[in-house]
C-alpha positions as CSV (number, residue, x, y, z in Angstrom):
1,M,0.0,0.0,0.0
2,K,1.3,3.4,-1.0
3,K,0.9,6.1,1.6
4,G,0.9,9.0,-0.9
5,I,2.4,12.4,-0.4
6,F,0.5,13.3,2.7
7,G,1.0,9.9,4.3
8,R,4.8,10.3,3.9
9,A,4.7,13.9,5.0
10,F,2.9,13.3,8.3
11,A,4.5,9.9,9.1
12,N,6.6,11.4,11.8
13,A,3.9,13.8,13.1
14,P,3.5,12.2,16.5
15,I,7.3,12.5,17.1
16,F,7.2,16.1,16.0
17,A,4.3,16.8,18.3
18,L,6.1,15.2,21.2
19,G,9.1,17.4,20.6
20,Y,7.0,20.5,20.2
21,F,5.2,20.1,23.5
22,T,8.3,19.2,25.5
23,N,10.5,22.0,24.2
24,D,10.8,24.8,26.8
25,A,11.3,27.4,24.1
26,L,7.9,26.6,22.6
27,T,6.0,25.8,25.8
28,P,8.0,27.3,28.7
29,N,7.9,25.9,32.1
30,L,6.7,28.8,34.2
31,N,8.2,27.7,37.5
32,K,11.6,27.5,35.8
33,K,11.2,30.9,34.2
34,I,10.1,32.4,37.5
35,K,13.1,30.9,39.3
36,E,15.5,32.3,36.6
37,A,13.8,35.7,36.8
38,K,14.3,35.7,40.6
39,Q,17.9,34.8,40.2
40,A,18.4,37.6,37.7
41,L,16.7,40.0,40.0
42,A,18.9,38.9,42.9
43,E,22.1,39.4,40.8
44,A,20.8,42.8,39.7
45,K,20.3,43.8,43.4
46,S,23.7,42.6,44.3
47,L,25.3,44.6,41.4
48,I,23.3,47.7,42.6
49,K,24.8,47.3,46.1
50,E,28.3,47.0,44.7
51,Y,27.7,50.0,42.5
52,K,26.5,52.1,45.4
53,A,29.5,51.1,47.6
54,D,31.9,52.0,44.8
55,L,30.1,55.3,44.2
56,A,30.3,56.2,47.9
57,E,34.1,55.4,47.8
58,V,34.5,57.6,44.8
59,K,32.6,60.4,46.5
60,K,34.9,60.2,49.5
61,L,38.0,60.2,47.3
62,F,36.6,63.2,45.4
63,Q,36.1,65.1,48.7
64,R,39.6,64.3,49.8
65,C,41.0,65.5,46.5
66,E,39.1,68.8,46.9
67,A,40.5,69.2,50.4
68,L,44.0,68.5,49.2
69,M,43.6,71.0,46.3
70,F,42.4,73.7,48.7
71,E,45.5,73.1,50.9
72,L,47.7,73.1,47.8
73,K,46.3,76.4,46.6
74,K,46.7,77.8,50.1
75,K,50.4,76.7,50.3
76,E,51.0,78.0,46.8
77,K,49.7,81.4,47.8
78,E,51.9,81.4,50.9
79,L,54.9,80.5,48.8
80,D,54.1,83.2,46.3
81,D,53.8,85.8,49.1
82,L,57.1,84.7,50.6
83,G,58.7,84.9,47.1
84,Q,57.5,88.4,46.6
85,L,58.8,89.4,50.1
86,Y,62.2,87.8,49.1
87,R,62.4,89.5,45.7
88,A,61.1,92.9,46.7
89,P,64.2,94.1,48.6
90,R,66.5,92.6,46.0
91,M,64.7,94.5,43.2
92,D,65.0,97.7,45.1
93,V,68.7,97.2,45.6
94,L,69.2,96.4,41.9
95,K,67.3,99.6,40.9
96,E,69.4,101.6,43.3
97,I,72.6,100.1,41.9
98,K,71.5,100.7,38.3
99,N,70.5,104.3,39.1
100,A,73.8,104.9,41.0
101,D,75.9,103.6,38.2
102,G,76.0,106.0,35.2
103,R,76.2,103.3,32.6
104,Y,72.9,101.8,33.5
105,A,70.9,104.9,34.3
106,G,69.6,105.4,30.7
107,R,68.4,101.8,30.3
108,N,65.6,101.8,32.8
């Protein structure tokens, strides 16, 4: 007996149907999917906690850097003031020497 075109085409239909209904991609197991979603949510929450801890550390470092920059600017100003105090008398002496010496009097 010849099965014909349709007989041969659907000969493996029960096997196909069995695979179709047991494949999770086609008929997902909801409990499995819920469990995977809960695990993903727990991982996301863990990553958020790590991110917040890292962010807090960065904020502390940033504040410390700002404090150090303020101290550095303060020290720089003090050194600049001391340098001006050191240079001022020397410049006055140099001007007096130039003015006293006739050769340098015209170059001021």
